[in-house]
C-alpha positions in Angstrom: -12.5 44.9 92.9 -11.6 43.4 89.6 -8.5 41.2 89.6 -6.8 39.5 86.7 -6.5 35.9 88.1 -3.9 35.0 85.5 -1.6 37.9 86.3 0.7 36.4 88.9 2.4 33.1 89.5 4.1 32.0 92.7 7.6 32.3 91.3 7.0 35.9 90.3 6.3 37.2 93.9 8.6 37.4 97.0 8.3 35.2 100.0 9.3 36.3 103.5 9.1 35.0 107.1 7.3 36.1 110.2 8.7 34.6 113.4 7.2 34.8 116.9 10.3 33.0 118.4 8.0 30.2 119.7 8.7 28.9 123.3 7.9 25.2 123.3 7.1 22.9 126.2 10.3 21.5 127.7 12.5 24.2 126.1 14.0 27.5 127.3 13.7 31.0 125.9 17.4 30.7 125.1 16.6 27.7 122.9 13.9 29.8 121.2 16.4 32.5 120.2 18.9 29.9 119.0 16.1 28.4 116.8 15.2 31.9 115.5 18.8 32.5 114.4 19.0 29.0 112.9 15.8 29.6 110.9 16.9 33.0 109.8 20.2 31.7 108.5 18.4 28.9 106.6 15.8 31.0 105.0 18.4 33.6 104.0 20.3 30.8 102.2 17.1 29.6 100.6 16.3 33.0 99.1 13.6 34.4 101.3 13.3 38.2 101.1 12.8 39.5 104.7 12.6 38.1 108.2 10.3 39.9 110.6 9.8 39.5 114.4 6.5 40.1 116.1 5.8 42.1 119.3 3.6 40.3 121.8 3.6 40.5 125.5 2.5 38.3 128.4 2.2 35.2 126.1 4.2 32.2 127.4 4.6 30.8 123.9 6.1 33.9 122.3 9.7 35.1 123.1 9.9 38.2 120.8 8.5 40.8 123.2 11.7 42.9 123.1 11.4 43.0 119.4 14.1 45.5 118.4 16.6 43.6 120.5 15.8 40.3 118.7 15.9 42.1 115.3 19.5 43.2 116.1 20.5 39.7 117.1 19.1 38.2 113.9 20.7 40.9 111.7 24.0 40.3 113.4 23.9 36.6 112.7 22.8 36.9 109.0 24.4 38.8 106.1 21.9 40.2 103.6 18.3 39.2 104.3 16.1 42.2 105.4 15.2 42.1 109.1 12.4 44.0 110.7 9.3 44.2 112.9 6.0 42.5 112.1 5.4 44.6 113.9 6.2 47.2 116.5 2.9 48.1 118.3 3.4 51.8 118.3 0.9 52.8 121.0 3.0 50.8 123.4 6.0 53.1 122.9 7.0 56.7 122.6 7.7 57.4 118.9 11.1 59.0 119.8 12.2 55.7 121.4 11.2 53.7 118.3 13.0 56.3 116.0 16.2 55.9 118.1 16.0 52.1 118.3 15.4 51.7 114.6 17.9 54.4 113.8 20.4 52.4 115.7 19.5 49.2 113.9 19.8 50.9 110.5 23.1 52.4 111.4 24.4 49.0 112.5 23.0 47.1 109.5 22.6 49.7 106.7 20.0 48.9 104.0 18.6 45.9 105.8 16.1 47.1 108.4 12.3 47.3 108.0 9.9 49.1 110.4 6.5 47.5 110.4 4.0 49.3 112.7 0.7 48.2 114.2 -1.8 49.9 116.4 -3.1 47.0 118.5 -1.5 46.3 121.9 -0.3 42.8 121.0 -1.5 41.6 124.4 -4.3 41.8 126.9 -5.6 45.1 128.4 -4.0 44.7 131.8 -0.6 44.1 130.1 -1.2 47.0 127.8 -1.8 49.3 130.8 1.5 48.0 132.3 3.3 48.9 129.1 1.7 52.3 128.5 1.5 53.7 132.0 0.8 57.4 131.7 0.5 57.5 127.9 -3.1 56.5 128.0 -2.9 55.6 124.3 -5.5 53.1 123.1 -4.6 53.2 119.4 -7.0 56.0 118.4 -4.1 58.5 118.1 -2.1 56.1 115.9 -2.1 58.5 112.9 -0.6 61.2 115.1 2.0 58.9 116.6 2.9 57.7 113.1 3.3 61.3 111.9 5.5 62.1 114.9 7.7 59.0 114.3 8.1 59.8 110.6 9.1 63.4 111.4 12.0 62.2 113.5 13.5 60.5 110.5 12.9 63.5 108.2 15.5 66.3 108.5 13.2 68.6 106.6 10.2 68.1 108.9 8.4 71.3 110.0 6.9 69.4 113.0 6.4 71.5 116.1 8.6 68.9 117.9 11.6 69.7 115.8 13.5 70.9 118.9 13.5 67.2 119.8 15.6 65.1 117.3 16.4 61.5 117.0 20.1 60.5 117.0 20.5 57.9 115.6 17.5 58.1 113.3 17.4 61.5 111.6 18.1 61.4 107.9 17.9 57.6 107.6 15.8 55.9 105.0 14.1 53.1 106.9 11.1 51.6 105.1 7.9 52.0 107.2 5.1 49.5 106.7 1.6 49.7 108.2 0.2 46.4 109.5 -3.4 45.6 110.0 -6.1 43.0 110.6 -9.0 45.3 109.5 -9.6 48.2 107.2 -8.2 51.0 109.4 -4.5 50.6 108.6 -5.4 49.7 105.0 -6.9 53.1 104.5 -4.2 54.9 106.4 -1.5 53.2 104.3 -3.3 54.1 101.2 -3.7 57.7 102.2 0.0 58.0 103.0 1.3 56.0 100.0 3.0 53.4 102.3 3.4 49.6 101.8 0.7 47.6 103.6 0.9 44.2 105.3 -2.3 42.4 106.3 -2.6 39.7 108.9 -4.4 37.0 106.9 -2.9 34.4 109.2 -5.3 35.3 112.0 -7.9 37.5 110.3 -8.6 35.7 107.0 -12.2 36.8 106.6 -11.2 40.5 106.3 -8.4 40.0 103.8 -10.2 40.9 100.6 -12.0 43.9 102.1 -8.7 45.4 103.4 -7.0 44.8 100.0 -9.8 46.5 98.2 -9.7 49.6 100.5 -5.9 49.8 100.2 -5.9 49.6 96.4 -8.9 51.8 95.9 -7.7 54.7 98.0 -4.0 54.5 97.3 -2.2 57.8 96.7 1.2 57.7 95.1 4.0 59.1 97.3 7.7 59.6 97.5 7.8 56.1 99.0 5.6 54.2 96.5 4.1 55.0 93.1 1.7 52.1 93.3 0.2 49.9 96.0 2.4 47.2 97.5 0.5 44.6 99.6 2.1 41.8 101.6 -0.1 39.1 103.2 0.8 37.2 106.4 -0.3 33.5 106.0 0.0 30.4 108.1 1.7 27.7 106.0 2.5 24.3 107.5 4.1 21.9 105.0 5.2 18.3 105.4 5.8 15.3 103.2 2.1 14.2 103.4 -1.2 15.9 104.1 -1.7 13.8 107.2 1.7 14.7 108.7 1.1 18.4 108.0 -2.4 18.3 109.7 -0.8 16.7 112.7 1.9 19.4 112.9 -0.8 22.1 112.6 -2.4 21.0 115.9 0.3 22.9 117.8 -0.8 26.2 116.2 -4.4 25.3 116.7 -3.8 24.5 120.4 -2.1 27.9 120.8 -5.1 29.8 119.5 -7.4 27.5 121.6 -5.5 28.4 124.7 -5.9 32.1 123.8 -9.7 31.6 123.5 -9.7 29.8 126.9 -7.4 32.4 128.6 -5.0 29.6 129.3 -1.3 30.5 129.4 1.0 27.7 128.1 4.1 27.3 125.9 3.6 25.9 122.4 2.3 22.4 122.8 3.4 19.2 120.9 1.0 17.9 118.2 -2.0 15.8 119.2 -3.8 13.1 117.3 -7.4 14.1 117.8 -7.8 17.8 118.5 -11.5 17.8 117.5 -12.3 15.7 120.5 -10.8 18.3 122.8 -12.9 21.2 121.6 -16.5 22.4 121.9 -18.5 23.4 118.8 -18.2 27.0 119.8 -14.4 26.7 120.0 -14.2 24.9 116.7 -16.1 27.8 115.1 -13.8 30.4 116.7 -10.8 28.5 115.6 -12.1 28.3 112.0 -12.7 32.1 112.0 -9.2 32.9 113.0 -7.2 30.1 111.3 -9.5 29.2 108.4 -7.1 30.7 105.9 -4.2 28.5 106.9 -2.5 26.4 104.2 -1.7 23.0 105.5 -0.5 19.9 103.5 1.9 18.1 101.3 4.0 19.9 98.7 1.3 19.3 96.0 -1.5 20.6 98.3 0.6 23.6 99.4 1.4 24.6 95.9 -2.2 24.4 94.8 -3.6 26.4 97.7 -0.9 29.1 97.6 -1.5 29.6 93.9 -5.3 29.8 94.5 -4.7 32.4 97.3 -2.5 34.4 95.0 -5.1 34.2 92.3 -7.7 35.6 94.7 -5.5 38.4 96.2 -2.9 39.2 93.6 -0.6 40.0 96.5 2.9 41.4 95.9 4.5 39.3 98.6 3.6 36.5 101.0 4.9 36.5 104.6 4.9 32.9 105.9 4.5 32.1 109.6 4.8 28.5 110.8 4.1 27.8 114.4 5.5 24.2 114.4 6.5 22.5 117.6 9.6 20.6 116.3 12.3 22.9 115.0 13.5 20.5 112.3 9.9 20.1 111.1 9.6 23.9 111.0 12.8 24.2 108.9 11.5 21.5 106.6 8.2 23.4 106.1 10.1 26.5 104.9 12.3 24.3 102.7 9.3 22.7 101.0 8.0 26.2 100.2 11.3 27.2 98.8 11.3 24.0 96.6 7.8 24.8 95.4 8.4 28.4 94.5 12.0 27.9 93.3 13.1 31.4 94.2 
């Protein structure tokens, strides 16, 4: 894939936010939702483009499991920022239910709702079974589920299911994004001419391959005339590189706990994380979080620009799992000051 590395600068692309509504040690889930609203209100004021909530289940550090409910709460407490899902894990749900939920959200907050869709469970296999019950969907029928969902929004659909209609939902123009951490959704988004969001924040080694597939096979549609790629990325910014590296140990501990099948809320930073890990765990952590951008404003600006040079993304979606809420706000504020949007 040939990319013009001089084509884009940070101030020419959009920046958005991905929030997992982190549950921290010593806090309550109510506190998490208060922090989510506070962050959404700040980033709206600072000029961020959209605010997405992620669907995860059975994870004690993530409060956004009832994703559409939290989306409605955030949208009700902001005024103009786009709010959506990053994403709804479609195999966990009946497409009709998602059409009705997001039809309701779009009817309540016209022109502000995004529907990002993924095909992973967003959890472990036992929890996936508890969610899916008799559906027996493991993600392989995701294209068929997606087609069914899109048909509920389209009044002109000739689907065999047209005797079942979504109210609210039918006739509403809700942007649908495909999310992915590999090449599957990249190719499907390209085939359907849909916008694509890649999870570089936990699958950095597959970013370039997914972008190449998406751009190579993209077919223009009524939705998009040319590819539109948004990349999720971990960014942890502070006044100094040292402070940012310390803050980042909360995110690193979160992934370390996932590797160890250890269920805990988001942990406070620690001074010497390396001393708490085996070499195997360090390698696993590097594989998942190696694309994270951590540092002072100068470091963040240089690394973000380098990542943009490599990817030529149309939008960055920043996620910042930082233990202290004020430090988390400050991280997003630093990005705003760097980009000057």
